[in-house]
N, C-alpha and C positions, 0 to 999 in steps of 0.2 A: 481846232475844233470840234475838240473836245472840254479842254474849258473857256472856247466860249458859251457853248452852251452849257455848263453848268450855274456860270455864275446866270448866267439869265431865269438859271431855274432860282440860286438862288434870295436873287433880288424881287422876282413875281413871290414866294414864299415869303415874305419880307414886310412886301406890298401889303398881300394878303391878311398877313398878320394884324398890318399898322389900323387897315381896313376895318380891319372883326371889331380891334379897340378903341379906335377913333365913334361907329359906328354907337355902341352901345356902354360909352364913357361920359360921361355929361360933367363940365365947370362953368361953372357962374352961371346955369341952370342954362343953361344947352348940352348936346353932342356936341362934343369933340372936335368929330367933324363937320361942324360948321362954326370955330372958336379962331377965330383969330389969319395963324396965318397957316394954320393944318392945311385946310382945303387944300392951300395953293402948295403946300411939301406934297400933301400924295395926288394929286397934279403932277408936282412937277417929274415925281417918284414916276408912277406912271411912263410920263413923255419918256423918261429915262430907258426905263423897258423896254420898249416898242421900238425906240433908235435900235438899241443893240438888238432884238430880234430882232430886226427884219436886216443888220446888217451881215447875224449870224447866219441864219438863209441866206443871204447871197452868199457868202463866202465860203457858206457849207455847198450851195448848187455850184459856185465856180471851180471849188476844188474839186468836189466829182468828175468831172471835166477833165482838170487837168491842175492836180494838185503843184507841181512848182510852179508855173508861169501863174499862177494865182495866190501862188503864197503869200503875197502882198495883202490881200483882201483879206486870208486868215489870219495874219499880222494883226492888223486895224481889225477885227468884231474881236479879237483876245485882249487886246486893252481896251478897248472901249466896252465890251462885257463887262468885264474884269474892276472896270475905275465904275462901271453906272452902276453895280453891285455896291460894290462899296457908299455911294455913296445914298443911296435907296435906300439900304440896314442902316448905317447913320441916321437917316432922317424919320426910318420909323424907328427906329430907337431916342429918339427928339419927344416923336408922337407920343408913344407910351412912359414918357419916361420912366421912372423907379422898375416898371409890370415888363421894360423890357431887354432888363440886365438881372432881373431873374434869375442868380444863382439854375442850371438845371433845363430854364426853357427854352422854350424854341427860335425864339428872337435872337437869346444872348449866344444858343450852337451857332447860330449863323453869322452872326458877326462875329467869330471867331472864328469859322470858314469864309467871309469875304477875305477874308486876309492878309492870307496866305495866296489866295487867288488870284493878284498882282504880283505875285515874284513867280513864281513856280512856270519852268518852261518857259519861260526870258523876261527879267522883269519889266517892268512898261519902259522901265526906259531904255535898258540895254534892245527894246523892240523899236523906240521910235530913233533911235540913232540910225539903226537899217534901217526903217523906212524915210530916214532924212535920207541918208549913203543915194538910194535907192531912186526915189525921187530925184533929187541933182542931178545923178547921172542919166536916166530917161530925157529929163528937162534938155541936156548936150545935146 
């Protein structure tokens, strides 16, 4: 649960940086927030974060009731939130361009933090394997 929560936080921080940048930066005489695919990227990031946040909250509540019986939800929240964070940070870097990868900058740090989240406490692939086995077992 802690990894899922941290991933939601990383994703939210990255989106906050991208929105602030897109609102203040101009390209071709308009705000980046209104240019090309930037609005779609921002909306997609927001959607990813809210889906991850909702699943994380649901899994946390279920885990508080009975952690062992709801391990599948905790696993799904970890995978969903860390994969969402990776997408959001990547899109945020894309929106900010070179400003997103300035060494020592906030988004550059978030980019480095998001990647290992997909690995520790079980990589996405290992968790998917475990979830698939549980799903198939319970379907019989």
